[in-house]
N, C-alpha and C positions, 0 to 999 in steps of 0.2 A: 527676584521683580515681578512686580504686580505686573497684572496682564495692561493695566490702563497706559505702565510703563513701555512694555512690549510694543503696541501699539504705536507711543510715539517713538522708540527705536524705529520700528518699522516704518512710520510713514517717513520721518527726517533722514532717516540711513536708507532707505531702500528709492520710497515711492519719489523725492524727490532727486536725487540724482538721475533716476529713469528719467525723470517727465526734464529735469535740462541736458541730458543727453539727448533725447530725441527730439527737442526744440532745438539744441544745436544743428543735429543731422539735418532737420527738416529748414532750418536756417541755410546751412550749407549744401542742401539741396538747391534751393530755392534759389541761393546765388549763383550756383552754377548754371542752374535754367533761362536764369534772367541775362546772366552771361554770353548767354547761347544764344538768347531768343537779339540780344541786341547786338553778337554779331551779325546775327542773321539781318538783321534791320540794316546793319550799315551798308553790307553787302549790298543787298537787296537799295538802297538810296545810294550809293557806289552805282549801281551798273541803268538805275534809272538817270541818274548823270550824266554818265555815259554816255547813255541814247540819247536823250535829250539834246547835249553837249553836240555830241557827230551831230542831228538835226539844225542846230545853231548855226553852226560852220556852214551846212550844206546851204540852209538861207542866207547868211551872209555872204554869198561865194556868190548864190544866186544874185542876191542883190547887186552886189557889184557889177554882175553881167547884164543886168538889165537897165542899171542908170548910171550906172560909172562908167562903163564900156561907150555908150552912146554919147554920154556928155563929153569922155574925151577924146570922140572921132568925129563930132560936129565942131564946124567951122565956129569960134568965137560965137556971128550974129546968131547963126542959132543956138548957141548954148544958155541964151538966155531965158526961151521958151521951157528949156526942159530945167537949165535950175530954179525957176521958179516953183516949178514942180516939182524940185527936186525939197526945196527948203518949205514946200509947203507939208510935208509928209513930216511925223512927227518923229520918223528916225534921222531926219537929218540934224535933227537935236545932239546930235550925241557920237554922229558918225563924219569922220571929215574923208573929203576926196582928192589925189594928190597926183599930178601926174609926174615920174619918174624919168628925166632924160639925159643925155650924156653933160649935159651945160646945168645940171642942178634939177632940186625937186619942186614944183610950182603947185599953187591949190587951185581946183578946177573951179570951187564955189568958196564958199566963205567959211573956213575950218571950224569946227566946233570948239568951243573954247577948252572943251576936258582933252583934247587931245593936242593942247599946243604945248602940253608936258614933254611930247617926243619929241628928242632930238634925232630928228630926220637925217641933217648932213652926217650925221654917223652911220645913219644906217644905208645912204646913198650908193657907197660902191657895192657894197653888198647884195642891194635892192637888184642893182642893176646884171647882173650876173644870175639872177633867180633864172632859171629855163623853167617854161609852163607855169601854168596855173597853181600858186600855192595859197594855202588858207590856215592861217596857227597866229598862236601866239608870240607877243615881244615882251620882254621883260627888263625893264632898264630903272637900275635900283632896285626901288622896293614896288615901282609902279609897272604892271600889265597892261598890255595893250590887246585888242583882239585885229587882226590884220588879215587882207587880200593882195595879194599880187595878181593881177594879170597883165601877160606880155600883150603889147601893143603892134611893138614892131622890133626888129632887132636891138634898136639903142633906145625904146622908150617901156616904160612900165605904166599900169593904173595902178595906186597903193590906195586901199579904202580902210581907214584907219578906225577904231572906236577903243575907246578907255575901259577895261577892267574892274568893275564895280557892282556894288551890291543891285544895282538896279541892272545891272546886265541878265542877273539869275535870277530878276523878282521873281520870275514867276515859275522858279522850281519849289517854290514855299508850298504850290497846291497841289505837290507830289510827294513832296522831300521837306523833313525837318530843318532846316538848315539854319544857322546861326550865322552863317558865313562863307565866302569862298574869297581865296588869294593864290595870285602864281608866286610859285617856290623852286626855285632850283634842287635838284637831286643831292641834299647835302646829309650825311649820315644824323646829325641832332635831328632835323624833320624826320627822318624813319623814324627813329629812335621813342618819335612822342605822338607817333600812333597809338591811337585807343579807341573803344567803342564811340566815344564821344568826337573821334578825332579821324576821319579817313582822309588818303591822298589819291587823286587819279592823274594819272600819265598823260599829258595835253602836248596835241603836235607842234612842234616848234617850228616857227614861221624859217627861221634862217638855218634849221636843221642843225646848229651848232655844238648845239647839248640841249638833252632832255628838260622839260620844263613839267612841275608838278601841281597840280590844283591841289590846294589845300584844304578841304573840305569842313568846317566846324559842323555838325548837328545840332541842334537845338536842345535842351532840357525840357522836353516836352515828359521825359518817362522820371523826372521829378518823383513823383507820386509814384511808379513804380520804385525807384530807387529805395525809399524812405518806406516801402511794402514790408520787407523782410525784417525791420525792427519792431515795426507797429505788427505784424503775425508775431514777432516771437513774444512781446506782451502778452498780445490779446493770451495767445496760447496759454503761457504763465499764469496771466490772472485766471483765466478758466481753470487752470490745473489745480490753482492754490485754492479756488473758488470751490472745486470738487470733492480737494481733499479736508476743508473746512467742514465740507456738507458730509463726508464720509466719515471723519472722526467723532460729529455730530450723533451721528446713526451708531455709529460704535458703540458712542458714548451710552446710546440710549438704549441700544439692543443687547452689550454685551456688557458692557462695565458696571453701568447702573444696576442691571438684575443682578449682577455676578458681585457687586456690594450688599445689594438685598442679601441675596444666598448666604456670602460670610456672614452678613449680622447674625442671621438667624440660626448658622453654624455656632457662631460664638457663644450666642444664649442657651446653646442645651445645656441641659443640666444634669451633670453625670447620678446625680442623689434624687432629683426627682420621681416621685411617687408613680406618678400619669406617663404614659407614650404620648410624647409631643411631637406630630411630623410637620418638618417643615415644609414652606408653599415656596414654588419658583415660579417665575414669569421671563418671560423672554422670549428666546429661541427653543426649537424643539431639545438644543443638547442640552441646555438648563431643564428641561423638562425630565430628559432621561437622568441626569443627576440627580436630582432633587429625589427621585424614585428609586436611583441605588442608594444614595443617603438614606432618607427613609427606611430601606428595605432593611439597610446595616443598624440603625437605628435598632430597628422591632425586632434583631434579632439580638442587639445588646440586649435591651429592656427584658426580653425572653429569658438569657440567659442570665440577668443577674436576679430576675425574679426566680429562674430555679437555684442560681445559688443561696437566694435568702429564703426560699422556702427548704432549703436542702440543710442551713446551716440551723434553722431555726428546729428543724426535725430531727436531728443528727441528737445521739445522747450525749456527747461531749461538746465541754462547753469551748467557744471557738470568742477569742478577742483579735481584730485589727488595729494596728499601729502604724502611724506615721512614720517619716523617719527622724523627728524630735521626742521619738519616742509618748506621744502621745493618743489617748484611743477613740480611735474614728467608728468603731462598732464594737459591739457586745451581741453577742446569739442570747434570747432568753434563759436559756442552760448557764451562762457567765452570770447573766443578773442573780439570780437565783442562787449559784454558788459562791459567789461576791456580794450579797447581798446590796446591790447598786442599781439602781434602775441606769438604762442606759442613755436616758437625754441628760442627768446628770455626770455618766463616766464620760461621755464623750466629752475628749478637748482637754481631759485632765492627764497626769501625768500617770503610766505602768506604774510606779512606786506608790502612789497613792493609791492605786485602786487594789495593788497587794500590798497592805498594811504592814504586813507582817515583812517584808525586804526590802529594808531601806534604799540597797544597793543595787534593786533589780535596772534601773535605768543605765549606770554605767555599764551592767554587766550585757545590754542589749547594745548599746554605742559600739563600745569590742566585739559584739558577734557580729554588727551590720559593718561596723571597716573589715573585720575578714571577709566577706564577702561569700565564706564557705556554702555551697549548696547542702551541705548537708545539716540538718536540725541539729538544734541544742538541747539535749532530751535532762530532766532531771527529775526526781522525785520532791512533791509538797505533800505535806499535810496540814488539812484543815480542822479545825477542831472546834465544828458547831455544834450541834446538836449529840449529833453522833461524831466521832472521829472518823477523817474518811481520807486514804491515803492518793492521790492525783500525781501522775505522769505527768509533769509538763514539754510539750514540745514546742517548740521556737523556729521557724525559718523565716528566711530572709525570703522578701517579696520585691520579684523585680519589675522595671518599669520597661517599655517599647525600648528603651534605651539599651537593659542590660542595666541601669542603674537599681541599684537599691532606693528602694522609695518609702519601704516600710516592713515590721515583720505580720506574721499569723503565729497567736501563740494558741496551740490548744490541750487543752486540760482534761487526761479523761482517767475515770475512775479507775484506779486498781485495788479498791481493797478488796474483793471478793480474790482478784485475780492472784495477789499475793499473799492473801491465804489459800488458796487453792496448792499457790507453788510450795507454800510451807510444808503443808500438808503431803502433795508429792514426792516434796524433796526428805520428810520425815519418812513415809511409806518405800521410799526408793533406798533408805540406811536404816531404816529402823523393822523390826519386825515386828507386826501388828499385835500376834497374841503375847510376846512375851515383854516386847517393848526393848529388848536388848538389838545389837547391832546387826544388822544378818551378815550373810559372806562376804557381800560384794563390798559393803562398809568396812566392815573387818579387815579385808586383803587390803582396801585405800589407806586403811588407817594402820598397819602395821610398823611400814616403811618408816613412819614419823614418827614410834612407838620406839621402836626399836635403833632411833640414831646414836643414839647417844650410849646404849646401855652395853655393859661390859660380857654379860651373858644375858641370850635371850632364848626363853622354854615356852614351846608349844606344846598346849595339851588338849587331846581331841576326846572328847566325852560322847559315847556313844548308850543309851538308855535301854537297859532290858525290859521284856516281859510291856511295854509300851504298845506295842500293839494289840496289844491280849486287851487292852482300855478301851484302848478305838473301838476295836471289833466288838467288843462287849458291853461298851456303857454308850458308844458314841464318840461323834468328834468334837464336839462342848466338853464332855467331863476328860478328854484325850486337852484340851486347850488348858483345860483351868489342870491340869496336873504337871503341864509343859509351864505353865504359871508358876507353880508352890517348885518346881525344879529352881527355876530362874530365880526366881528368892531366895530359896537354900542356897545356890552358889555365890548370888552376890552377901548374902550373909558373912558366909565363910571366909569371904577375898577383904572385907572388909575398906571396899575403896579402892583396893590396888588391882594392878591388872586391866586388861583390855577383853572384854569379852561377849560370846555373840550365839546368837543361832546359827547354825551353820546348813542346815539341814532340819527337814521331819521332827526326828529326836533327835539330833546331834548337834551338839554346843562346842564352841572354841573358845579358849584361853590365852591371852601370851601373858607370862608373866617375866620381870625382866629382873637382873642383879640378884638370883637366888641362887645357893649351893643347892648340890645333887640332892644331900637329907633335907633340910627344910625345903624344896618343892616336894620329896618325896612326902613330907607329912602335911604340904598343903591341898596337895592332888587328892593323900589317904584323909585329909577332913572334908573335902570338899563329896567323896565318898561315905560317908558316913551320914554325913548333914544331909545327902538327897536320900540315903535309905531310910534316915526314918521318917520323910514327908508319905500321909497316909493319906489318900482320898475316900473319901464314902461317897458310895453310890447306890443307892433303894437299899440299903440295910448291911451294901455287901461293903467291905474296904479293902482297898487295893493299894499297891505299892511299888515301885518300880526299884530293879536295877541300876548299876551305871557300870560302862567299862572304860578306861583311861590310857592311851595313847599318848605318850611324852617324847619328845623331841625339843633333845638341848644343843646349844652352840654358843660358843665363846669368841667375844670380839678378836682379829677382824675377818674370821669366819661365820660370818649370821648374813643367812639368806631368810627371812623372815616367809618369803612362800614356797621355798623347798622345805623350811622346818613342818609346815604347815603340813603338804602330800608326804612325811616322814610319820609325823604324830597321827596321819590320819590310816597310815599304814600299819603303826606299832600299836591302834587300837583295835584295827583286826585281829593281831596277834593277840591283842589282850581279851578278844571275845572267845575265842579257840580254847585259853585256859579256863573260863567260866564266867560266873558273873562278880561285878563288883572288884575284876580285876586291876592291874595298872602294869605297863608295860612299857620300859625303856627303848628307845630307838636304836638297834647298834647297825651301823655301816657295816661290819663282819660279819653279819649274820647272813647266808646265801638265799637262806628262805625270802626274808624280808626286801633284799637286795633285788630278789626277781619281783614279788609285788611292788616294789616302787618304781622298776622298770617294765612294769605291765603297761599302762600309756604310751611309752614311746614304740613297745615290742606291737602294741596295736596296729601303732600311725605304720610302723615296717611292715607289717603283715599284709594291712589293706594296701600300699604301694606294690607287694612283690605279687599280689592276686592281680592289681589293675597291670602290670608291666611285666607279665608271665614273666617271675622271678622265682618260684620255688620250685625246687629241686626235690625229685623224683628218687628215692632208693629203694634196693631192695633187699630182701633175706631171706635163702632157701627154706623150703620146707621138706626134708626128705623122708619118700615112704622107706619105713622099715619091713614091707615086709614085701613079697615077691612081684605086687602090682601095686599099680596105683600114677595117678598123674604126678607130673613136673610141678610143684606148689611155691611159692614163693608168695610173701606179706611184701606187699608195698609200703614204705616208709617217707617221713616227708623230713627236708631239711629245708634250712635257709642262706643263704650264701652272703656273708658279708662287705660289707665295699672292699674291705681290706683282703678279701678273698679267706677269712677262714670260716669253716663248716660251720651251722649253729644246731646243738642234738633239739628233739623238741621241747627236751624240760625246761628250754631257756623260752619258751614262747608259746607254749599251747595253750599254758596256765592264763598269758595276758587275750588269749583268743577267746576263753571260755567265760574272762571274767568281762571281756567288752563285747558279747554275744558273737563272734567272727566266723565259731565254728563251723557254721553251717554252710555260709562262702567258703572255709579253706576246703570240707570235704568236697563240695562241688566243683573245685579247681583240679583237686587232686582226682576227679574222677575223671574229668574232662582228659584230664591229662594220661591218665595212664591207659583210658580207652583209645586216643591219640598214637599213644606207643605200640599197644597190639593193635593198631591197624592196619600199623605199617610193618609186620612181622605175621602174615597168614601163616606160615612156616611151624609158630608156635601152636596156633585153632586145636588141632588133632590133640596133644598130651599135655597142654601146658591149662593151668591155671592161676589165677592172681588174685590177692586176697588185698582188700580195701576197708581201710577199718571208719564206723558211722560213730561220731558222735552223738554222745544221750540229747545235743542240742537238736540234730538232723534228722535223729531216730521218731519220725512222726510227723516231720517239720513240714509245714502248707506248702505245698507244690514240689517235695522233694522226688516223691514218684513219679510226676510228668516227667522232672527235668532230665534223671537216670533213663526213663524209655526215649527221650526225646534224643541224648547223648548215644545211647544206642541205634536208632535210626540214623544219626546225623554220620557215625562210623561204619555202619553196617559190622559188627563184631558179632557172633554168637554168644548169647546171654551165659553159656556152659565154663566159657573162661576166666567169670569174674565172681567171683564169692565174698561177700560182706560181712566185715566183723564187727557185731556188735559187744559189747561187757555187759556181764551177768548185774552188775548194778544198773544200768542205764535201762536196760528194756524190763527191768522188775519195777524199775521206777515210773517208768512210762507202760506200762503191762499192753494198754488198750490200744496206743496207739500204734506201741510196736507192732502188733498183733496185724493191725490192718495194715501197714507198710508191708510186713515180712511176707504177707499173703497176698498182696499183690504183686509185689516183688518175684517170687516165687512164681507164680501164673507165666511170668516173661522168661522163666527158665534160669533165674540165678538162685544160686547157692549161698547157705547161712552157717556161720563159724560164729560157735558164746566163745567172747573173748575171758582171761581173767576167770576160769569157773573154779568155785570152791574158796574163794577171798571174801566174798557178800555173803549173800544168805544161804546159798548150797542149798536152793529146795529142787526137790526132783521132782516136785509136782510140776514148778514153771519150768521146769524144762522138756517135761513131759508137754505138755501144753505149746511149747514154741517151736515153728517147724522149720529148725536150727537142723545143718546135716554135718556139724565137725562142733565138736567140745574140743578146746582149748584148755588145758588143764594148770594152773597157775602155777608158776616158776617158782613159787616158798616152795611146793612140796616136790619140786624136782633135784632141787640144786643138792639136796643132803638125800636121795634115796636110797643110794646105793649104802649109806651106812644107818639108816633112818629106819626102823620097824613099821612105826606109825606111819611115815610117809608114804610109805610102798604099800602101806593097808590102803592108805584113802585114797591112792592113785590106782590101786587093783582094783577099789570098790567103784568108783567114778567109772572105770572104762568096763567093769561088766556092766553094770546099768544101761550106761550108751548102747553098749553091743546090743543087749538083749532089744533096745527100742530106736536097734540100725542106725546108732550116729556114731560116726568114726572117732577117732579122736588125737588128739596135739598136744605134744610135751612142749613145754615151752621154757626155757634158760638151760637148754642141755649143752655141756660144757666139756665133759669127756666122753671119753670110751666105757667106762665103765658103766655109767647109767644109762646109754645107749643099749646095752645087754642085758641092765634088767628092764629096759622099757620092751626090750623085747619080748625077753620071758614072759611080761606081763602081757602081751599083745599090744601095745600101744601100736595106732594105724602109722605117725608120722610124726617127726623128731625137727625142732626146730632150737639151735641155740648157736656159742661160736665153735662148739664141736661140730658142727654141720657147714657152717659159713657164717660171716662178719658181712656186716650189711655193706652192699656196695652203690655205686650210681648204678640207674638204670638203663642211662646209656651207652656202659659198656659191659650190659648181658648178651646184645647182638647186635650187629652193624645194619642198619635197615636195608632193604632191599629198593635199589633204583625203581624200580618200577612203581612199586608199592608207594613211595613217595612222590611220585608226578601224580597218578590217582589222588590222592590224598590232597594234593594241592589243587589240581584240576577241579 
């Protein structure tokens, strides 16, 4: 509703009813006040009339005393003079004098014509019976009379009478607004007719038989006052209407007209204007505030529009705005250049006319707007101008203030370089940069699809030989050249069959399906021959490579491509052990290959066992063959499966060595052994425990510090610990082993050289190594009793060690006969089943309670 209508409603619905209610209230108050005033005037007039009437009655009685009594008492001859005087008075014209006697009533003077209507004969008996002076009113019919009776003697009375008329009360007009007076009896009808304009006054009756009332009718002098309320109401109403009219005109001039002017200016605001045009308001300060707020809003909108315009013109994307009818309303410069159209000519055109290559674009746009989805509609559009470009088109719904779709925003982004980059990245992600073959990830992803309908699937794992020599001698560029030659040779041998990939540095993978074993072997041999023929020339030198092949074959429906790839890898390792250019087919009955295949699982299991403290320690006793010597035992390692089965080291040590876990395993064995020994102080004096150190741990960084830290932590004597190292690992890591052994030797640890005689068997190394014991390998001990050569070798080793001050230990002692022969040679210690089988270390002794509590503290 408009403000002008609201003002009209306010005036008509609130102001006028309020004025009328006030006028009505004032009128009621005025009427009440006027009624009270009239009542007061009537009472005052009644009191005045009663007072003056009492005076008139007294004067009338006095007149009767002064003139009537003397006239009645004088003789008849003297009465003439007094009668003349009486008639000379003006009062005698209205008053008559009578004498009332037993024989009747007679006039003393000529009676007034006004009193002739009085029926004296009817009053005669009553008048004679009156006692004393009586003055009052008589009423005969409708005519009233004023009479005074004065007793002259017992049977004689003087009666003075005057008719009651307006002339009698004429002198009342001076102080009362009288319209007339009349006598009346006290009838109910008369009493009911009393009103502020008519009052009644009880007057004395001459005879006293019943009361008489003087009916006084007031004059209408207050008619002007009576008409005053209506006139006042009209006057107030007129003034109110005039004020309302003036107020409306003032409101119209001060509010409505400025508001209309403000609305007209707002209606002329052009949202597409290029310049900022503020509005100007007139009228009250409120309109000034409104105009300032609107101008501030318009300024912010203009600034925002300018920012949006500058942003749209500055961004690299092409932007097009349409209305709800798919007509173009804006294009930024990038869109003009892309579509080769000017904004002035494109505005108002249908969108499909702008995109000339898509005639159905408008219908798609209408359907998209009808859906109202907030998610942009994405598509790719090709533009074939001077240079072909691929654009990503994003169409988004544009909503108005009422959340209604009012158009769309179309953004075109050049994704040509992005798509090229994606293509390159996909190629790099799936293909090898050097050979152009699939990489390992893509090969594994495509294996499943490749093997879907295959009856047989063979995975071949190729590993180049002497390739590292080319890389180290000629550089990586030469190595890459050789890889390309190998890849081309394999591809040429396949003649488009199979799935080929480069799996690693010098490793290739090949998947073949539906080939028998013989054709498969022939194909692999052909590949080996083709690769062997590849010769690369570098700086006058010629290089060639060999290749080892591992093959894993499976038949439907038991084909698991990824498992076959693992089996082929293990088979390739076996082929490399055979020599160069060899082929090995995977056989799941081969125990060694099974260990290799399960190596990753064992590596995970070993890591879990270390983390959860699940490695088990066993021991095998080492018996002293001489009269003196400490009680020695070798600490062995086991792992318990969830089913409870105890696994020997042969099943998992290879996996730990392959995945570089032996250092962690050795550390855990050292910690648990030191812990066990700290709980058995009674063994410190005459026991020595041997702990094996692997080749990986020998000289490993931080190993010496770890051993010393554990020694200090558990506070055990270092003389109770002997570390065993193999002859092979000691010689391969000679420098590091020497440094580590010397450092630990200073801490009081002893050392044993294990498996002596199976490796290099160099006494020169033995002379340099700071070992305390030499453990002669069991291959010389098993047949010691029956083989003279083994006996001689063992004896020579013992003799050399005795000269060098090293004690000897014989391994794999299985019977008493061997023990006797060892004693004859002078061997210091024996170890084997004849001495004792491996047992759990926890079963050796029960840990003392006090030691357990000390360790826990």
